[in-house]
N, C-alpha and C positions, 0 to 999 in steps of 0.2 A: 481505433488503435490498429497499427500495423503488426504483422507477425513478429518482427525482430524486437521491438520494444516490449511486446508481451512476453517473449522468451526471456529477455533481460530481467523483467520484473519478476517473473516466476522463479528464475534462477536465483535472484537476490533473496527471495523469500524462502527458498529451499534450504535454509540453514536455521537451526533452532534459535540461536541468539538473535539473528536478524529478524526472524518471525516474531519473537517476543518483543523486540524493540518496536517494530512496526505496529503490533497490536497495542502496545502501551500508548503509542502516539495516536492511534485511531481512537482509543478510549478517551484521550485528552481532547479530542475534537479540534477546534480551531486554536486552542490554547497551546502556547509553546512550552516545551519542557527543556530545562537545562540538561546538558550532557551529564553532569554529575548525578542528577536525579535518575536519568536513564540507567546509569551505571549501577546505582543502588537498586533500582527496580529489577534489573536483570542479573544482578550479582556478577557483573562483568568488570574486569579491570579497565580503567580509563583508556589505556593505550589500545587494548583489544577492541573496546567499544568504538573507538575512533575509526578503526579499520572497517568495522561492520557498518558504521554510519556512512562512510564514504561509498561503500558498495550500494547501499540503499539510495543514497543521493544520486549516484551515477545512473541508477535504474529509473530515476524520476519518481521514486516513492516517498522521499522526504525532502524537505526544504530546510536549509541551515541559515542561521543569521548570527553574525558575530556582533557582540557588544563588548568592546574592550578586549579582555582576555577570555571572555565567556562565550560559549556557543549554545545556541538555542535551536531546537528542532520542532518541526511540525510535520504531520503526515500530509502528503499531497493527495487529498481525498479525490480530487478530479482524476488523478492517474489510477487510483484504486477502482473508481467507478468505471473508467474506460476499460480497465483490465477485465472486470467482471462482465461488462457488456460484450467485450470481445469473446470471452469464453462462452457466453450465453447466446450469441447472435444466431446460431443455428439450432437453438434449443427445440426439442420436443417434436421434431419431424412434422412441423406444421400444426401441432396441437397445443396452442398456447395455454390452454387451461391446465395442462400438466405442470408447467413451470411458472405460471403467472405470479406466484407469491415469492419467487426468487429475485433478489436484487439484480438489476441490470437486465432482466429478461424483457423481451419485447411485449408491449401491451397488445391487447386484442386488436386495436385499431392499426397498430404498426404491422401486425401479422397479416391483416387483411389487405393492406396497401400493396 
């Protein structure tokens, strides 16, 4: 991941409702959640939620699918993984054992290469 997409993703997540929506979608895994369910889960009015979902979608963190009048959302886990890897790529000053258990941290073999 490049720096600007990482900044965009972090900026999108730096708001309580958007973070709650993203975490709900991550918990759902590959399953889609309808916008109405996300509104209930986060206690957010639908019009407000729609604006938050647009920000998350523009940052590449969620994927939307329309079915007639209904919108369904999933977390783009590949973007989340890339963001974590970006944040962890220089982890531990060459001591991979310190952060080896963190998601996205380089493996011992990658650090030695």
